[in-house]
C-alpha positions in Angstrom: 51.6 65.0 75.0 52.0 67.6 72.3 50.5 71.1 72.8 49.5 73.3 70.0 51.9 76.0 68.9 49.7 78.9 70.1 49.4 77.3 73.6 53.1 76.7 73.9 53.8 80.3 72.8 51.3 81.6 75.3 52.8 79.7 78.1 56.3 80.9 77.2 55.2 84.5 77.0 53.3 84.3 80.3 56.3 82.6 81.9 58.7 85.3 80.5 56.4 88.0 81.7 56.2 86.5 85.2 60.0 86.1 85.3 60.4 89.7 84.2 58.1 90.8 87.0 60.0 88.7 89.6 63.3 90.2 88.5 61.9 93.7 88.6 60.5 93.1 92.0 63.7 91.7 93.3 66.1 94.3 91.9 64.0 97.4 91.7 61.6 97.3 94.6 61.3 101.1 94.7 59.7 101.3 91.3 56.3 102.9 91.0 54.9 99.7 89.6 54.9 97.9 93.0 54.6 100.6 95.6 53.5 104.2 95.8 56.4 106.6 96.2 54.1 109.3 97.3 53.4 107.5 100.6 57.1 106.9 101.1 57.8 110.6 100.4 55.3 111.6 103.1 56.9 109.3 105.6 60.4 110.6 104.8 59.1 114.2 105.0 57.6 113.5 108.5 60.9 112.0 109.6 62.8 115.0 108.4 60.4 117.3 110.2 60.9 115.2 113.4 64.6 115.5 113.1 64.4 119.3 112.5 62.3 119.6 115.7 64.8 117.6 117.6 67.6 120.0 116.4 65.5 123.0 117.5 65.1 121.5 120.9 68.8 120.8 121.2 69.4 124.4 122.3 66.9 124.1 125.1 68.3 120.8 126.2 71.9 122.3 126.2 70.7 125.2 128.3 69.0 122.9 130.8 72.1 120.7 131.0 74.2 123.8 131.7 71.8 125.0 134.4 71.8 121.6 136.1 75.6 121.5 136.0 75.7 124.9 137.7 73.1 123.7 140.2 75.2 120.6 141.1 78.4 122.7 141.4 76.6 125.1 143.8 75.1 122.2 145.8 78.6 120.5 146.1 79.9 123.6 147.9 78.2 122.1 151.0 80.3 118.9 150.8 83.4 118.4 153.0 86.5 119.4 151.2 88.9 116.8 152.5 90.6 114.6 149.9 90.4 111.6 152.1 87.9 110.5 154.7 90.4 111.2 157.5 90.8 114.8 156.3 87.1 115.2 156.0 86.7 113.9 159.6 89.2 116.5 160.8 87.1 119.1 159.0 84.0 117.9 160.9 86.0 117.9 164.1 87.0 121.6 163.5 83.4 122.5 162.8 82.2 120.7 166.0 84.9 122.4 168.1 83.9 125.8 166.8 80.2 125.1 167.5 80.9 123.8 171.0 83.0 126.8 171.8 80.3 129.3 170.7 77.7 127.3 172.7 80.1 127.0 175.7 79.8 123.2 175.6 82.6 120.8 176.4 83.6 118.0 174.0 85.2 115.2 176.0 85.9 112.6 173.4 85.8 112.3 169.6 86.0 109.1 167.5 86.1 108.8 163.7 83.8 105.9 162.6 83.9 103.8 159.5 82.8 105.6 156.3 79.6 104.6 154.4 79.1 104.8 150.7 76.0 106.6 149.5 74.1 104.2 147.3 74.6 104.7 143.5 76.2 108.1 144.0 79.9 109.3 144.0 79.7 110.4 147.6 80.8 109.0 151.0 79.3 109.6 154.5 82.0 110.3 157.0 80.6 109.7 160.6 82.2 111.2 163.7 81.0 110.3 167.2 81.7 112.7 170.1 80.8 112.9 173.8 79.6 116.3 175.1 79.0 117.7 178.5 76.5 120.6 178.5 73.3 122.0 179.8 70.0 121.4 177.9 70.1 124.9 176.5 73.7 124.4 175.2 72.8 121.1 173.7 69.8 122.6 171.9 72.1 125.3 170.5 74.7 122.8 169.4 72.2 120.6 167.7 70.7 123.6 165.9 74.1 124.8 164.7 75.1 121.3 163.5 71.9 121.0 161.5 72.2 124.6 160.0 75.9 124.3 159.2 77.0 125.5 155.8 78.5 122.0 155.3 76.1 119.2 154.9 76.1 117.6 158.4 73.4 115.5 159.9 72.9 113.9 163.3 72.7 110.2 162.8 72.4 109.0 166.4 72.1 110.6 169.8 72.1 109.3 173.4 71.5 111.6 176.3 72.2 110.8 180.0 71.6 113.2 182.9 74.9 113.5 184.8 73.9 115.9 187.5 70.6 117.6 188.3 71.0 120.7 190.6 68.1 123.0 190.4 67.2 124.2 187.0 70.5 123.7 185.3 71.0 120.0 184.9 74.3 118.8 183.4 73.8 116.2 180.7 76.2 113.8 179.0 75.4 113.4 175.3 76.9 110.9 172.8 76.2 112.2 169.3 77.1 110.8 165.9 77.4 113.4 163.2 78.0 112.5 159.6 79.2 114.7 156.7 79.2 114.1 153.0 82.3 114.2 150.8 83.0 113.2 147.2 84.6 109.8 146.8 88.3 109.7 146.2 89.2 109.7 142.5 85.8 110.7 141.3 
């Protein structure tokens, strides 16, 4: 089938024009023919403003980070200072001896128990179990001093037995487990 010259010329011109458009679209997609550069400029301007805002907030974030680091350092002053759990247990023992002497209680036995990791934290609980002979008033004072110690100590377990009851001053036998917190070795 033979097409007239004008039709063939029109098809070739339209084909060349479409080919030129396809090439332009492929290699120069940012041209104003196919997209509005004004919209893109607005988007980029908003992004730049967002980044500048983040830079302004950087100072506040750094100040907050510094404050939190100081707060953590101050809070860690209450941790046991021993480098190993055994040394931390000795520190707990010394604290308990001092507390018992001021309350005039008598520590009979002292056992160091197995350490426990604090979940997802770089700390270890160091438990110490001791047996104490005292009056109720002395026990109350000892418990209060353990809980208000400058080192982070807590009573995990307590068992109390009445040893002798004479009048108003009953002697009691207590088995108490006290735990302190220390930083893990190498952390």
